[in-house]
N, C-alpha and C positions, 0 to 999 in steps of 0.2 A: 505437433504445434504448430501454433503462433506466441510461445514462452522469448522467444527472441526478440518479438521482434517490439510485442507488449513493452518489457525489461529496454527496450534500448528509447523510447517513447519515455517511463517511466523517470529514467534519467535524466533524461535531460531536461524534465517540469521540476527533476528533484531541490534544486538550484533554490529554486523559486518556494518552495513548500517551508525549504528552512528561513526564511531567512520573513515571511510572515511572524506577526505575532503570534506570542503565546505557544511555537513549536518546541519543546522539546527532543522530541524524536519523530524521524522519519524512516524508513528505507525499506527494498524488496526481504521478504526471504526467503531460499528454498531449502529443499530434503539435506542434511547435511547425507554424505555417509558414515555411516558409526556400526561395530558390532554387538550395539546394545540393545535387546531383543527384547523390546519393552516400547520401540516406538515408533508412533509410528504416524505413515508417509504423510504428507499429503497427497503425492504423485507426482512424474513432470512435469506436463501440462499447469502446475499453479502455483502461486506466485501467496505467499501473506505476505501482507505493509504490519510490518510494527508500526504503529505511530502513534505520541504522545504527547497530550494538548495540558496546557499549564489550567486551563477549565470548562468544560460546557464551548461553552460560548465562540472560545477559537475559535473550536470545530465546526464549531458552525458557524463560525464566520471559516472554515479553510471548504467551508463546500462547497459558498456559493462565489469563492475567487474570480474573479472573470480567465486565469490563469488553468484554470480547472475543471472548468464549463470547456475552457481548446481542451485539455488532454482529454476529458473524457469523448469527446464527437473521433478525441486521430486514434482512440484505443479499443475501440465501441464493437468493430469488428473482431475481434482478439482477445475480447470476455464473454463467456462463456453463461456464464453469475458470479456474484456475491455477495457476504455473509459479511454484515458491522457485529461487531460482541461490545458493548462499547463497556465498560469494567471500568472500577475501581479496588483501592486498596482495601482487604478483611481489614 
């Protein structure tokens, strides 16, 4: 897999994202080792990115930020697919 190479690029862009207006949280996560039987694992080559933004407008601005366009070009060969869930408190 390409997880290590992907994470290297991700960690390089992360400080720029943290400086974006409206960014509350932005970071990569991977499976945690546990003995909890009901844990659903995402897999060795999967990274889940947890993001929290002040508003939908802040998220939309993030998606088109120049450093994100450059980042997506750098990682395109490492990414097999992506799914985005946009959620709100219930």
